[in-house]
N, C-alpha and C positions, 0 to 999 in steps of 0.2 A: 627608550625603545622597547617595545613590547616583545615578550619571549615568543609570541606566536608569529611576529612579523619576521620574515627571512632577512638575513644580512645578504645585501647584494654585493657579490665579489666579481670585480672585472679581472679578466685573465687575458693578457695581450702576449702573443707570440705570432710570427709568421709562419711558425711550424705547427700544424695541427697535432702532431704527436706530442709536442710540449705542452700544448693547451690540455690535451687529453690526459697526460701524466699529472698535471697540476690537479685538475678535477678529480681523477681517480684517487690520487694520494689524499685528498681532503675529504672527499665523499660529501654525502648529503647533510651530514652534521658531524663535524670532526670532534665534537666533545659534547657530553650530555648537558653540560651547563650552559651551553650556547644555543641560540635559535638555528633553525636549519639555514644552509646556505643556498642561495639562488645564484647562479653563474651566468656572467654576460662575458661571452667570448668575442675577442676581437683580434683580427689578423693584420690590421694596418692602423698606423698612427692617427690619421683623420677620425676613424671610428672610435678610437680611445677618447679623443677629445669632444667628440660629438655626445658621447654617453656622459662623460664628466660634466659637460656644460649643461646637459639635460638634468643633472642632478640625481640623487637617489643612490649613488654608489657609496658603499660603506668601507670598502677595502679593495686595494688594487695590487695585482701580482704582475709584474712586468719582466719579460724575458730580455735580459741584458744582451743576449746573443742574437736577438732578432735582427733581420735585415729587410729593407734598407735602412731603418731607423731602430736603433737600439733601445732597450728599455731603460738604460741608465740616464740617456739624454732626455727621454721622455719624463722620467722621474723628476729630474731637475726642473724641467719645464712646468710640470704640474705644480711643484712647490712654489715656482716663481709666479705662475699666472692664476692659479685657482684658489680664490678666497676660502678658507677652511677646508683645505684639500683633504680627502681621506688619507688614511695611513697607507703607505707603499711598501711593499716587499719586492726586492729585485732579485732575480736569478742571475748569478755571475757565472762567468766561464770557468772559474776555478777559485778555490778558497783564498789564494793569494790577491784576487781582485776585490777583496773586501773594501779596500781603499777607495775604490770606485764608487762603491755603494754609499760610503760617507760623502763623498763629492756630490753625488746625486740627491743627497739629503733624504734618502729613503730611510724609513724607521727600521728596516730589517733586511737581511740579505741571506741567501742560501745559494750554495753553488750547485752547478750541474755536475755530475748526473743527479737528477732529483732523488732524494732520499725521502720517502713518504713520512717517516716519523720526524725527521728534522724539519721538514716543510710544515707538517701539521703543528708542531711545537711553536714555531715562529708565527704562524697564522693565528693560532689560538690565542697567543699573547697580544697580538694586534687586535683581534676581535674583542677581547676583554676590555681593552682600552677604548674601543668604539662604544661598547655597552655601558661603561663606567667612566666617562670622561673626568679627568682630574684636573 
């Protein structure tokens, strides 16, 4: 992947404030060593899968507290159904819900309320893995 080509990050939540908080926390370029981020915001599960089926999504952030379809279930479905699925970070309701993130097979989890530094650290680690597949 070229350093000039943006990383496409899908952000799913039924709550626009959560989507906005994720985008604001990460910004246009969360780390100088990474390419810029281009966000694809989704409010419904069908739109998430439409974008994933179309391809070109490098990283996924899913709100585990979204309704009527939570991000944890979507994460598990992504890992079950999409060949070479992009890495997934789930936002859990509380730190004690990390086991749910493990069940969902997400590569990372951060709990609500969104702490920008913690979210950025987790996303930067996932983005580096996208850029340097091991």
